[in-house]
N, C-alpha and C positions, 0 to 999 in steps of 0.2 A: 457739214462735218465729214471728215475723212479719217480713214485708218492708214497711218503712215509707218513704213518700215524704214527707220532713219538710217540704219547701217548701209542700206542699199539706195537711199534717197528715192524710194519707190512708194507710190500710193497703192495700197492693197485693196482699198475699197473707197469709192467716192459717194456711194449711196448707203449711209449708215443709219440704222434704226437703233434706238436704245431700249433696253428692257430694264426699267427702273422700278416698276411696281411688282408686288408679289404675283399678281395674275400674269403679267407679261413675261416674268422670269419663268414661271411654271409652264407656260405655253411654249415659249421659245419659238422654234420653227415647226412645231408639230402641225400637221394637217395642211401644210402648204404643199403644192405640187412641184414647185421649183422656186429658185431665186435667181435674180440677174447676176451676171458675171462680176460686176463691180459692187456687189452688195455685201454688207456685214451687219450682223446683229451683235451689239455690244452690251454686255452685262456689267454694270458698274456697281461696286460695293464699297461700303465705308471703310472696311479694313480687309487685310489679307487673311484668308482662311481656306481650307480645302473646299474646292468647288468641283462638283461632278457634272458630267454631261451624259445624257443617254439619247439614243436615236429612235426610241419608240415613236411610231407614227411620223417619222421623217423618212420619206421615200427616196432620198438622194444622198450621196456621200457629202461630208463636210470636212473642212480643216478647222480645228479648234486651236486657239492660241491663248494660253494662260499667262498673265503678266502681274508682277508686283512692282509698283512704282515704275511702270513702263518697261521693266526688264523681263524678257521672256523666260518663263520657268519651264514650260513644256509646249510642244507642238505635236499634234496628233491628227492623222487622217482617220476619220470615223466612217465606218461602212453604214449604208442605209439600213434602217430598221433595227440592227443589232449592235451597233457600236456603243461602247461605253469607255469613259476615261475620267481621271480625277487628278487634280493638282492644286497647289496653293495659288490663289490669285486675288487681287483686288479689282481686276478687270479681266473678263473673259470675252474673247471674240469668236464668233462662228462665221465662217467664210465659205464660199463655194470650194469644193475639192480642187486642189491644185494652186489655189491663191497664195498659200503660205509655204509653197515648196522651197523658197529661198530663205525662210526664217529659221533661225537656230536658237537654242537655249543661250541666254546671255545677250542676245540682240536687243535693240530698243524698238518697241512697237507702241504707238500711242494714238490717241484721238486728237485731231487737230480741227479747230473751227475754221 
């Protein structure tokens, strides 16, 4: 599975883990020391709703991308330990800081098998 930014024909991440259970969503990337450059954690939900991200116990910065039906709603660089953000999404991606630098609201970002 990959995370693809279709507007730029670019793969944002080739190593994708999904957080589909309550526990995996609650844990997210907490307590990890780092993640690979081509990694993403994807949170998939049944419907669009406000989804928040916090960086408690995440010791490295991240890019977060919120999408509804693959359309980007928000892109945010979150600082280590203290970052927080919220937006509507049916899918939320957490990527290494800098990975979503070319992604803008209205772009198409999706999971591809």
